[in-house]
C-alpha positions in Angstrom: 34.7 1.0 4.8 33.7 4.3 2.8 33.9 7.5 4.3 30.7 9.1 4.5 30.4 12.1 2.4 26.9 14.0 3.7 25.4 13.2 6.8 22.1 10.9 7.0 20.2 13.6 8.7 21.2 16.2 5.6 19.6 13.8 3.3 16.9 13.4 5.2 16.3 17.2 5.9 15.9 17.1 1.9 13.1 14.4 1.2 9.8 15.8 1.1 6.4 14.3 0.8 4.7 15.6 -2.6 1.8 13.8 -4.3 1.8 11.1 -1.8 5.6 10.1 -2.5 8.7 10.5 -0.8 10.6 12.7 -3.3 14.2 14.8 -3.5 14.0 18.3 -5.3 16.8 18.5 -8.5 18.3 21.3 -6.9 18.8 19.2 -3.7 20.3 16.1 -5.6 22.8 18.5 -7.9 24.3 20.0 -4.1 24.5 16.8 -2.8 26.4 15.5 -6.3 28.6 18.5 -6.3 27.2 19.6 -9.8 24.9 22.3 -10.8 21.2 21.7 -11.4 21.7 22.9 -15.3 23.8 19.9 -15.7 21.9 17.3 -13.5 18.6 18.0 -15.5 20.8 17.9 -19.1 21.7 14.2 -18.0 18.1 13.6 -17.6 17.1 14.9 -20.7 19.4 12.6 -22.7 18.8 9.8 -21.1 14.8 10.6 -20.3 13.6 7.0 -21.4 15.3 6.3 -18.0 13.0 8.5 -15.8 9.1 7.7 -16.6 6.6 9.8 -14.4 6.9 7.5 -11.4 10.4 7.9 -11.3 10.3 12.0 -12.0 7.9 14.6 -12.4 7.8 18.2 -12.7 6.1 20.3 -9.7 3.3 22.3 -10.7 3.2 25.9 -9.6 1.0 25.3 -6.4 3.4 22.5 -5.2 6.6 25.1 -5.9 5.1 27.6 -3.8 3.9 26.0 -1.0 7.6 23.8 -0.7 9.1 27.6 -0.9 6.3 28.6 1.9 7.0 26.3 4.0 11.2 25.7 3.9 13.3 28.9 4.0 16.3 27.1 2.2 14.0 26.9 -1.0 13.2 31.1 -1.1 15.9 31.1 -4.4 13.0 28.8 -5.9 10.5 31.8 -5.5 11.8 33.8 -8.5 12.5 31.2 -10.7 10.4 30.7 -13.6 10.9 26.9 -14.1 9.6 24.5 -11.5 12.1 22.1 -10.2 11.9 18.3 -10.9 10.8 15.6 -7.7 12.7 12.6 -8.2 11.4 9.3 -6.0 13.1 7.0 -4.5 13.2 5.1 -8.0 14.6 8.0 -9.8 17.1 9.1 -7.8 18.5 5.5 -8.1 18.6 5.7 -12.0 20.7 8.9 -11.6 23.5 6.6 -10.5 23.4 5.1 -13.6 23.1 8.8 -15.3 26.0 10.9 -13.2 29.2 8.4 -13.2 31.3 10.4 -10.5 33.0 9.0 -7.4 31.3 11.5 -5.3 27.6 10.8 -7.1 28.3 6.7 -6.6 28.9 7.8 -2.8 25.9 9.9 -2.0 23.3 8.0 -3.7 24.5 5.2 -1.8 23.7 6.8 0.9 20.5 8.3 -0.1 19.4 4.9 -0.7 19.8 4.0 2.7 17.8 7.0 4.3 15.0 5.9 1.7 15.2 2.4 3.4 16.0 3.6 6.8 12.6 5.7 6.0 10.7 2.8 4.6 11.5 0.8 7.9 10.5 3.3 10.0 7.1 3.7 8.4 6.5 0.3 8.4 7.6 -0.1 12.0 5.0 3.3 12.6 2.0 1.3 11.2 2.6 -2.3 13.0 2.7 0.2 16.0 -0.7 1.8 15.5 -2.0 -1.6 14.3 -1.4 -2.8 17.5 -2.6 0.4 19.1 -5.9 -0.1 17.6 -5.8 -3.7 19.0 -5.3 -2.7 22.3 -8.1 0.0 22.5 -10.3 -2.7 21.3 -9.7 -5.2 23.9 -9.7 -2.1 26.3 -13.0 -0.8 25.4 -14.5 -4.5 25.4 -12.6 -5.0 28.9 -14.4 -1.4 30.1 -17.8 -2.9 29.2 -17.2 -6.1 31.3 -15.5 -3.9 34.1 -18.3 -1.4 34.1 -21.0 -4.9 34.7 -18.6 -5.6 37.6 -18.9 -2.6 39.2 -23.1 -2.5 38.4 -23.2 -6.2 40.2 -20.9 -4.7 43.1 -23.1 -1.8 43.7 -26.3 -3.9 43.7 -24.6 -6.1 46.0 -24.3 -2.9 48.4 -27.7 -1.6 48.0 -29.9 -2.3 51.2 -32.6 -4.4 50.0 -35.4 -3.2 48.8 -38.4 -5.8 49.8 -40.5 -5.4 53.1 -40.1 -8.6 55.5 -43.1 -10.7 57.0 -44.3 -10.2 59.9 -43.6 -12.8 62.8 -46.8 -14.1 64.1 -50.2 -14.1 63.2 -52.7 -11.4 62.6 -56.7 -11.8 63.0 -58.5 -11.4 59.5 -60.7 -8.1 59.4 -64.5 -8.9 58.3 -66.5 -5.6 57.2 -64.4 -3.4 59.4 -64.9 -5.4 62.5 -63.8 -8.4 64.4 -66.0 -11.2 64.5 -66.2 -13.7 67.6 -68.6 -16.9 67.3 -70.5 -17.9 70.0 -73.1 -20.3 70.5 -76.1 -19.1 71.6 -79.0 -21.5 73.2 
């Protein structure tokens, strides 16, 4: 069983969401691998064919400024004239073929495990969100049915609105007076 060089929490804190992708900066990767950022980027440049745009991209000025503003530990980048590279999960995996030290290999394995764990968490959240939506629709349907039941109960509890017919008989009126028929002889 191999000894962990870097904790998963440390790695998770170095993963950012940029351009809709989970990425790690060259500065953070170099720190984890125990090399200088300049040396890591030199290896990447020597093996440029291994790092297409979907594996690695350079941040634009606005993205760098936003990162510096939101993350205190990246304040050193504020005055740098060079924008950092961001490596996607595939780019980080490709780094293992470029950096061959034992530390780089061990750290890379841990980073891949963290990315995998993050994917599982996201998938679980999506599934949970789907189930929540489904439950919400069912509740909305049941709310309508429950409202109908309550309305029916209210109608049953309300006093009847109709008037009852009187029992017995009544005399018919003719031109405002009662008529009696008498035989006249």
